[in-house]
N, C-alpha and C positions, 0 to 999 in steps of 0.2 A: 756380568752386573755390576754395575756400579750403583754404590750407595749415594743417597741423596736425591736422585731422580724423582721427579713430580710425581706425587702420587695418583693413581687414575682411580679413583673410585666410580665405580660403574652401576649404572639402573640398565634393566632388563627395557630393550627397544622395541614397540610393536608398532606397525603402521596406524594410520589413522583410520578409526572403526574397528580394528582388528581385535578379535575375541581370543581367548586363549584356551585351551580345552585339554587337558592331564587325563590322560587314558592309556590303559594298557602299556604303562613304562615309557611313555613316550609322551610329545607335545604335538597338537593339532591345533594350526590358526587357519582362520578363514576369514574374509571380510564379510561384511554385512550382504545379505541376498545370495551369498555364494555357497556352494557345497564345500561341506568340509575338507579341508588339505589333508594331504596323508600324513600319519604319524609320525614325527619326527623322533627317531631310536633314541634312547640315552645311549653315551659313551663310556664303554667298558675302560676302566684305567687301574692299575695296580701301584697302590700306596706304601710307601716304607718309611719307618722311622729307624736311627740307628745310631745309638751313643758310640762313636768310634774310640772314645779313650784317648783321643789327641794322637790318633795313628800308632797308638801300643796296644801288644794282645794281651789277654789274661796272663801270659808270662812278664809283663812289663817290657817286653823288647818293642823297641820302634821298627813298623816294618810297614810302611805305604801299598808295599806291593801287594801283600798280604790283605789290608784294608781295603783296596782297589777290588781284588779277587772277590771278597766277601759281598762289596756292594753289587759287582757284577751280577753274582749269582741270585740277587733278590729280582732281577730281572724286572724292576720297577719303573714305573712312567715318572715319579717323583720320589726323592728320597730325602727326608729331613734327615741331616746330622747333628749331634751336639758333641759338644768338648771338642770343638774344632781349632787348631792353632793356625795362625798366619803369622810367621816370622816371630812367632813367639818367644823360642827359647832351645836350648841345647837339647831337652829332652826330643824335639822334632825335627833336628837337624837345622833349624831355623828356615823350614821351608814354609812357602803359601801351599800348606795341604790341601785347601779348597780347590785353587786353581790348579793344582797338580793331579788331584783325583778327577776333576772335571776333563783335562786333557786326556789321561790315560783311559776313561771310559768313554770320550767323545759325547760330553753331556753339557748343557747350560749350569751355569751356579749364579747363587746369590749368597751374600755373607753379610750378617748382623752383628758386628762385635760387641759383646759384654764389657770387655776391657779393652782399651785403645791407650796403651803408654808411649811414652818416648822411647825412643832406640837407645841402648847402652852405648853405640858409638855413633860421633858423627856421620851423619850422610847415609846411615844405616835405613832400611825401613821399618816402619811403626810396629810396636809388639804388639799384636790383637789376638783376642781368644773371644769365642762365642759361638753360635748356630749358623748351620747352612742349610742350603738346598742344592739338591742338584736335579735337573730335568732333562727328560729326552725332546721336551717341548719348547715353545717360545715361551719366557719370560717376559712379559711385556709391561711390570711395573713391580717397582721393590721399595718398601718402606722397613725403617728399622724402628721400631715403637718402643717405647719406655714402660717397664715394670716395677713395680716395688721391690727392691732390692735389697739384701745386707752385704755389702762390700767385701770381699775377703782380700784385697789391695791395702785397706786402711786398718789402723788400730781402731777399737772401739769404735765400730759402725754401728748407724742408726739406720733404720728403714728409712729408703729415699727413691725416688723415680730414678732410673738407670736404664741404658736402652740392652737392647739384646732379645727382642721378640721380633721376629721377622716376618714379615708379610710379603707374599709374591703373587702377583696375578700372574697365572698360568694357562696357556691357550693349549688344553688338552683334547686334542682335534677340533670337535665343534662346541666343546664345553669349556667356556673359560671360570675357572676358579681360582678362587682366593685359598692360598696356600699358606698357614702358618707353621712357624717352628718354634716351639719354646722348651728351655729347661729350666722346672722349677727349683726352688730353693730345698738344699739337701737335707736340713737340721730338722733334729727331732721335733724341734717345737713346730706346730702347724702356724703359728700365727702369720710368719710372711708367705707362706704358700697360699692362707686364704686371701690375705691382700692380693697377690698376684693372680688369682682367680677372679676375683673382682675386677681388677684391670682388664683381664683377657676379657671378659664377658662385656667388658664397656665396650673395648675397640671393636670386637666382632660382631656389636651391633650396631656399628656405623656403614656396616656393609647393607648394600643394597636389598631389599626385602625380596628372599626368594633366591638369593644368590647361592652357586654352590662354592661350599666352605669345608675346609680341613684343617684341624687341628692336629699337627705331629708331635712327637717329643716324649722326654723323660720327665714324669710328672715327680719321681722320688716320693711315691706315695700310692699305696694300694689303690684299686677302684671302689673300696667301700669308706676309704677313708672320709671322715667328716667334711673338710675341706674343700673337697672334689666335688662334694656332692650338686652344688650350684652348676656345674658343669653340663651335668648329664639331663637339665633341663631344655639346654639348648644345642646339645650336642649327641651324638650316638656313638659309644665305647664299640669299635669294631669287632673285638675279642667277643664281645658280648651278646651282639645281636645276629653275628654270622649263624648261617643255619651249616656252611661247613667250617670245621675247623681241624688245623694240624699243628702237633707240637703242644698237646692238651700237657698240665690244663693253663698253659700261655703263659710261664712263667719266663720271666727276662734277668733277673739277676741273683745272684752272680753268675756268671755264662757257664762256669765250667760246673756248677751244682746250683740251680736256682729256686730261690725258695719264695722271691718276690716278683707280682706282676707291676712293674712301676714303668714301665713303657709304651705309648698307647698310639694306635692310629682313629682319628675320631675325626667325624663328619657331620654335617649340617643333617636335618631330619628328613629333606628332600633326596635324601642319597641313599641308592640300596646297596647293601653291604651283602656279598654274594659269599667270599670266604675271607678266611684271615688263619695266619699262622705265624709260629715264630721259628726261628731256624735251628736245627739241633745238629746239623752236620758238624764232626770234626774240626775241618777246615774252618769253618765260621766261629766255633767256640772258641777257638783258639784268636780270632782276630781281633777280639774287644774284652772286656770284662763284662759286657752287656751283649743280651741277643737282640737281634732284628725283629721287629714285628713289621709284616706286610697282610694288606687287605685288598682284597678284588672287588672293586665296586662300580655301581653304574650311576653316572652324574649326567645330570637333564644338560641338553645342549640349548644354546641360544646367545643372543648378542645382549652385551652392556655399551652404554655411552657413557662418556664423562660426566662428572657432575661437578 
């Protein structure tokens, strides 16, 4: 997908005189005077987040084959990627890692650079670093939103709006879903993360009421961190609410012997979470300095129209 395409913020469309009835985990729609239509079942989907450490494993060796294998093992419909390089530098062989992973895995991709720098040599591609999305399903719209950030590329940075918060509208079978990918500030001082949470909630609030929303990412803070608490009024932490969990207690960082749960799959309250897991097989652990999180959810079906 190409960045900069018009955003399609969408509203659920019901025919004139139609009424919606949510029951038994699905949606039933009938016109006035008619018997209720059959219940529309929700769509099951696997959602994942994976900080790929710019393609370098826990051994700091760049190996995109290993990264691709770890992502394939997730068997996910959509995967949010953090720390993704696009022609960034020698550490990732100057590759477009997002396009290359999409090609190897047969998935669609979207990319939202946090940093977009001039090339070091005339005629070379721009050097970019940010977050990305891989999807088995059609990506119908993409936007790169600003969050408050402290740049790592300038001396004495001050908090300022900067890009790198990805929104992709994905058609997951019958469930159109707004999928966001984020990477929150890593510093010990939570001030910037708190500002980023505020920005995130404002942007999510622009979606149509009742829309399927998913937020994937490396939050760089645990679920009980004070700066993350406003998120839990608008989103569910899949690991916390899943009735089935594997990889307990869900720790994700560092990959080799994790002590923190800082990587999250979250979803809007209208989403039913069935299962959540972290990846703990040896091959996966070697592929990055983070462990991936995967959640199986039920998404509401429905159509949306542009606004």
